[in-house]
C-alpha positions in Angstrom: 61.0 -51.4 -50.6 62.5 -52.3 -47.2 64.8 -49.7 -45.7 66.8 -50.9 -42.7 68.2 -48.4 -40.2 70.9 -49.6 -37.9 71.9 -47.4 -34.9 75.0 -48.5 -33.1 77.6 -47.2 -30.7 80.3 -45.6 -32.8 83.7 -47.3 -33.3 83.1 -49.9 -36.0 85.2 -49.7 -39.1 83.9 -49.1 -42.6 84.8 -52.7 -43.4 82.6 -53.9 -40.6 79.7 -51.7 -41.7 80.1 -52.9 -45.3 80.0 -56.5 -44.1 77.0 -55.9 -41.9 75.2 -54.2 -44.9 75.9 -57.3 -47.1 74.5 -59.7 -44.5 71.5 -57.5 -43.7 70.7 -57.2 -47.4 70.9 -61.0 -47.8 68.6 -61.6 -44.7 66.0 -59.1 -45.9 66.0 -60.6 -49.4 65.6 -64.1 -48.0 63.0 -63.3 -45.3 60.8 -60.9 -47.4 61.3 -62.3 -50.9 62.5 -59.1 -52.4 65.3 -58.2 -54.8 68.6 -56.6 -53.8 67.7 -53.5 -55.7 64.7 -52.8 -53.5 66.7 -53.0 -50.2 68.5 -50.0 -48.7 70.5 -49.8 -45.5 71.5 -46.8 -43.4 73.9 -46.9 -40.5 74.0 -44.3 -37.8 76.9 -44.1 -35.4 75.8 -42.9 -31.9 78.3 -41.8 -29.2 78.3 -44.2 -26.3 77.4 -41.4 -23.8 74.3 -40.5 -25.9 73.0 -44.0 -26.4 70.5 -44.1 -23.6 69.0 -40.6 -24.3 69.1 -40.7 -28.1 68.3 -44.3 -28.8 67.3 -46.5 -25.8 64.6 -44.3 -24.2 62.9 -42.9 -27.3 63.2 -45.8 -29.7 63.2 -48.9 -27.5 61.7 -48.1 -24.1 59.0 -45.7 -25.4 58.0 -47.7 -28.5 57.8 -51.3 -27.4 55.1 -52.1 -30.0 57.8 -51.8 -32.7 60.4 -53.9 -31.0 60.6 -57.5 -32.4 63.9 -58.4 -30.6 64.4 -56.8 -27.2 67.9 -56.0 -26.0 69.3 -58.1 -23.2 70.6 -55.1 -21.3 69.2 -52.4 -19.1 71.1 -49.1 -19.2 69.6 -48.1 -15.9 71.2 -50.8 -13.9 
């Protein structure tokens, strides 16, 4: 029962979110060998000014053991 949570800076359209959901679902099914009915996807919009404090520090910087793909940016530079 994979549940994918996507946090991204606000501003994407509902159409973009729907397209991302379709592609993520396909990727999860293909990679994990599960059915579409077992996949769920949540998308959380985060204000740009809150990204570093609400996402980068607590979920990326402070939890490196969970990160399988590191970002190519440093918000502190």
